[in-house]
C-alpha positions as CSV (number, residue, x, y, z in Angstrom):
1,M,121.7,116.7,48.8
2,S,118.1,117.9,47.9
3,E,117.3,121.7,48.2
4,D,113.9,122.8,49.5
5,T,113.5,125.8,47.0
6,S,110.4,126.8,48.9
7,A,112.8,127.9,51.8
8,S,115.2,129.8,49.6
9,V,116.1,133.3,50.4
10,Q,114.6,135.9,47.8
11,D,116.8,139.1,47.8
12,Q,119.0,141.1,45.3
13,Y,122.1,138.8,45.7
14,T,122.8,135.6,43.7
15,R,124.0,132.2,45.0
16,E,125.9,129.2,43.8
17,P,126.0,125.6,44.8
18,V,129.3,124.4,46.8
19,T,130.8,121.1,48.0
20,C,132.3,120.5,51.4
21,N,135.7,122.3,51.7
22,I,137.3,119.2,53.6
23,C,135.8,116.3,51.6
24,G,135.3,117.9,48.2
25,V,132.1,116.1,47.8
26,D,128.3,117.0,48.1
27,D,127.1,114.7,50.8
28,A,125.4,116.9,53.3
29,E,122.0,117.1,55.1
30,I,120.2,120.4,55.8
31,Q,120.4,121.5,59.2
32,C,118.3,124.8,59.2
33,Y,117.4,127.9,57.4
34,A,118.9,130.9,59.3
35,P,118.1,132.5,56.8
36,E,120.4,130.7,54.6
37,Q,120.7,127.0,54.0
38,I,122.9,125.6,56.6
39,V,124.1,121.9,56.0
40,K,126.4,119.6,57.8
41,C,128.9,117.1,55.7
42,R,127.9,113.8,56.5
43,R,131.6,112.5,56.2
44,C,133.4,115.2,58.2
45,D,130.7,117.1,60.0
46,L,131.7,120.4,58.6
47,M,128.8,122.9,58.7
48,Y,128.5,125.4,55.8
49,V,126.2,127.3,53.6
50,N,125.2,125.7,50.5
51,P,124.2,127.5,48.1
52,R,125.9,130.6,49.1
53,L,126.8,134.2,47.6
54,D,128.7,134.2,44.6
55,N,131.6,136.6,44.1
56,E,129.6,139.4,42.4
57,S,127.2,139.3,45.5
58,L,130.2,139.6,47.8
59,K,131.2,142.8,46.2
60,K,127.6,144.3,46.8
61,I,127.9,143.1,50.5
62,Y,131.3,144.4,51.5
63,S,130.6,148.0,50.4
64,E,130.7,151.1,52.7
65,E,127.1,150.4,53.8
66,Y,128.5,147.1,55.6
67,F,130.7,149.3,57.8
68,L,128.6,152.4,58.2
69,V,124.7,152.4,58.9
70,D,123.1,155.0,56.6
71,L,120.2,156.6,58.8
72,E,118.2,157.2,55.6
73,K,118.1,153.4,54.8
74,V,116.7,152.0,58.1
75,G,116.8,148.3,58.1
76,V,119.3,148.1,55.4
77,D,119.9,144.5,54.6
78,Y,122.7,142.9,56.8
79,P,124.8,145.8,58.0
80,A,127.6,144.7,60.1
81,Y,128.4,147.7,62.1
82,A,127.0,150.8,63.2
83,D,130.1,152.9,62.5
84,Y,133.3,150.6,62.1
85,I,135.4,153.7,61.5
86,G,134.1,155.9,64.3
87,D,134.5,152.8,66.7
88,E,138.4,152.9,66.2
89,P,139.2,153.5,69.9
90,V,137.2,150.6,71.0
91,I,138.4,148.2,68.3
92,M,142.1,149.2,68.8
93,K,141.9,148.2,72.6
94,S,140.7,144.9,71.4
95,M,143.3,144.4,68.6
96,L,146.2,145.4,71.0
97,R,144.7,142.8,73.3
98,R,144.9,140.2,70.5
99,T,148.4,141.2,69.2
100,R,149.8,140.5,72.7
101,K,148.4,137.0,72.5
102,V,150.1,136.6,68.9
103,E,153.3,137.5,70.7
104,K,152.8,134.6,73.1
105,Y,153.0,132.0,70.4
106,A,155.2,133.9,67.5
107,R,158.9,133.0,67.8
108,T,160.0,136.6,67.0
109,K,158.3,139.9,66.4
110,G,158.9,140.4,62.9
111,L,156.8,140.4,59.5
112,L,152.9,140.0,60.3
113,L,150.1,139.6,57.7
114,D,146.5,140.2,58.6
115,V,144.0,138.6,56.3
116,G,140.8,140.5,56.2
117,C,142.1,143.8,57.9
118,A,139.2,145.8,57.3
119,A,140.2,149.3,57.8
120,G,143.5,148.5,59.2
121,F,143.2,148.9,62.9
122,S,144.8,145.5,63.4
123,L,147.8,146.7,61.6
124,L,148.0,149.8,63.7
125,A,147.7,147.8,67.0
126,A,150.5,145.5,65.6
127,E,152.8,148.4,64.6
128,Q,152.3,150.0,68.1
129,R,153.6,146.6,69.4
130,G,156.6,146.6,67.3
131,W,155.7,144.5,64.3
132,K,156.1,145.4,60.8
133,A,152.5,144.7,59.5
134,Q,150.7,144.1,56.0
135,G,147.0,143.6,55.5
136,I,144.7,141.8,52.9
137,E,141.3,143.4,52.5
138,F,138.4,142.5,49.9
139,S,136.3,145.8,50.6
140,Q,137.4,148.7,48.4
141,F,136.0,151.2,51.0
142,C,138.3,149.7,53.6
143,V,141.3,149.5,51.6
144,D,140.9,153.1,50.5
145,Y,140.6,154.2,54.3
146,A,143.4,152.2,55.2
147,K,145.5,153.6,52.6
148,S,144.6,157.3,54.0
149,R,146.3,156.1,57.1
150,N,149.5,155.2,55.3
151,L,149.0,151.4,56.0
152,N,150.2,148.6,53.6
153,V,147.2,146.8,52.4
154,H,146.6,144.8,49.3
155,H,143.3,145.0,47.9
156,G,141.8,141.7,46.7
157,S,142.3,138.0,48.3
158,L,145.1,135.7,49.2
159,D,144.8,134.2,45.7
160,D,146.1,137.4,44.1
161,F,148.3,138.5,46.9
162,E,152.1,138.7,45.9
163,A,155.0,137.8,48.5
164,E,157.7,135.9,48.8
165,D,157.5,132.4,50.4
166,E,158.5,132.1,53.9
167,S,158.6,135.8,54.4
168,F,156.2,136.0,57.3
169,D,156.7,135.4,61.1
170,A,152.9,135.4,61.8
171,V,149.5,135.5,60.1
172,T,146.3,136.6,61.8
173,M,142.7,136.1,60.7
174,W,140.4,137.9,63.0
175,D,136.7,136.9,62.2
176,Y,137.9,135.9,58.7
177,L,137.9,132.3,58.1
178,E,134.2,132.1,58.4
179,H,133.8,134.4,55.4
180,S,136.3,132.7,53.4
181,T,135.2,130.9,50.1
182,D,138.1,128.3,50.4
183,P,139.3,127.9,54.0
184,V,141.7,125.0,53.1
185,G,143.1,126.8,50.1
186,N,143.6,130.0,52.2
187,L,145.5,128.3,54.9
188,R,147.7,126.4,52.6
189,T,148.5,129.7,50.8
190,C,149.5,131.1,54.3
191,N,151.5,127.9,54.9
192,K,153.9,129.0,51.9
193,L,154.1,132.6,53.1
194,L,155.1,131.7,56.6
195,K,158.6,130.8,57.6
196,P,159.5,127.4,59.2
197,G,157.7,127.2,62.6
198,G,155.5,130.2,61.9
199,V,152.1,130.6,63.3
200,I,148.7,131.4,62.5
201,V,146.3,133.0,65.0
202,L,142.6,133.2,64.0
203,S,139.4,133.6,65.5
204,I,135.9,131.7,64.4
205,P,132.4,131.5,65.5
206,N,132.4,128.1,67.3
207,V,129.5,125.5,67.1
208,D,131.1,123.8,70.4
209,S,129.8,126.8,72.1
210,W,127.0,127.0,74.6
211,S,125.2,129.9,72.6
212,Y,124.9,127.6,69.5
213,R,123.6,124.7,71.5
214,L,121.1,127.0,73.1
215,L,120.1,129.1,70.1
216,K,120.3,126.6,67.1
217,E,119.1,128.5,64.0
218,K,118.8,131.6,66.0
219,W,122.5,131.8,66.7
220,I,124.3,134.9,66.0
221,G,126.9,133.2,63.9
222,F,124.2,132.4,61.2
223,K,122.9,135.8,61.2
224,N,125.3,137.5,58.7
225,I,124.7,135.8,55.1
226,E,128.2,136.2,54.2
227,H,129.3,133.6,56.9
228,F,130.0,130.5,55.0
229,Y,131.5,128.1,57.4
230,F,130.8,127.3,61.1
231,Y,133.7,125.3,62.8
232,S,133.9,122.9,65.7
233,R,137.2,122.1,67.1
234,K,137.1,118.9,65.2
235,T,136.5,120.5,61.9
236,I,139.0,123.3,62.3
237,A,141.6,120.7,63.2
238,K,140.7,119.0,59.9
239,V,141.0,122.2,58.0
240,A,144.2,122.9,59.5
241,E,145.7,119.4,59.0
242,L,144.9,119.5,55.3
243,A,146.8,122.8,54.9
244,G,149.9,121.7,56.7
245,F,149.3,122.7,60.2
246,N,149.2,121.6,63.7
247,M,146.4,122.9,66.0
248,E,148.6,123.9,69.0
249,D,146.3,125.7,71.1
250,D,142.6,126.9,71.3
251,F,140.8,129.3,73.7
252,Y,137.7,131.5,73.8
253,H,138.2,135.4,73.7
254,G,136.2,138.3,74.0
255,K,136.6,141.8,72.9
256,Y,135.8,145.3,73.7
257,V,132.5,146.7,72.3
258,A,130.6,150.1,72.3
259,L,127.3,150.1,73.2
260,S,126.5,151.4,69.6
261,F,127.7,148.1,68.3
262,C,125.5,146.1,70.6
263,L,122.6,148.4,69.5
264,S,123.2,147.6,65.7
265,R,123.3,143.9,66.5
266,A,119.7,144.4,68.1
267,Q,118.2,144.7,64.5
268,Y,118.6,141.2,63.8
269,Y,116.1,140.4,66.4
270,T,113.3,142.7,65.4
271,S,111.5,143.7,62.0
272,F,109.3,146.3,63.6
273,K,110.4,149.5,61.5
274,P,109.6,152.0,64.3
275,L,111.8,150.2,66.5
276,L,114.7,149.7,64.1
277,A,114.5,153.6,63.4
278,I,114.9,154.2,67.0
279,I,117.8,151.4,67.3
280,A,119.5,153.1,64.3
281,A,119.4,156.5,65.8
282,M,120.7,155.4,69.2
283,A,123.5,153.5,67.6
284,N,124.9,156.5,65.9
285,N,124.4,158.6,69.0
286,S,127.7,159.9,70.3
287,L,126.9,158.9,73.9
288,T,126.5,155.1,72.9
289,K,129.7,155.2,70.9
290,N,131.6,156.4,73.8
291,I,130.4,153.7,76.2
292,S,132.5,150.7,75.8
293,F,133.1,147.5,77.9
294,Y,134.8,144.1,77.5
295,I,132.7,141.0,76.9
296,N,133.4,137.3,76.4
297,P,130.4,135.4,75.8
298,Y,132.5,132.4,75.1
299,D,131.5,131.6,71.5
300,I,134.4,133.1,69.5
301,L,137.3,130.6,69.5
302,N,140.9,131.5,69.2
303,V,143.0,128.8,67.4
304,V,146.7,128.7,67.1
305,L,148.0,126.9,64.1
306,R,151.9,126.1,63.9
307,K,153.4,125.5,60.4
308,L,154.7,121.8,60.3
């Protein structure tokens, strides 16, 4: 695959070339720059970023600023949330709703592992529902916060997570697998951790969605430079099969969002600094944090995977 270096992103981060996670080869065609170079494998149709952020850059990305906007740094590169910690009440409503979905597919309400658990609100929701919950999180900031809430969270990745094989009844990956550097490898690890018949319930931005087809390179799924993979039902089924899972069900889900969250997302669509300053101020206003509502834009796909 030839790379148009004239379109490369110029920033503080460093990148590395990768091959298709399904096929293991570099046989892809460029789809767009959004702002990263998005490619599609000619053999299996998996869409992914190539080249992508390396591990040292990811450590910079998932800092405290990823979860909390600093008003002194208006327009900070790619912040994901206005105030993730302050949005706990809204996020908990979504996590409780998601956990009830997990219970629909899990054979028993026992030990649950959430991969990419952030500040641990998913674990709090699972515990409220009667689960015993553990989490894995890459961000040191989030791990420190979760532990301050007495939550069982491992700092690192699935690669260095130590647990007995076949010890978990369910695994969740809420908005995680698009961030993964090795989706097939991660799911294979989860397969070992799950009891026979155990389930993974995960959510991913979906290129089968109306919003991708309408917006193409302007699709919100592309806006975060730490999003590496973009799945269709076809490609997520292939990833699951390689990892020893059957794709049992899929459905779109929404979430509860604060008005402040919506405002923080609006920055992706303007570079006008005076407007960014207004948006940042509004996103951190107590009024916008306290106004929340449930939305389902039908572009985030829930997938249920059953261990074979």
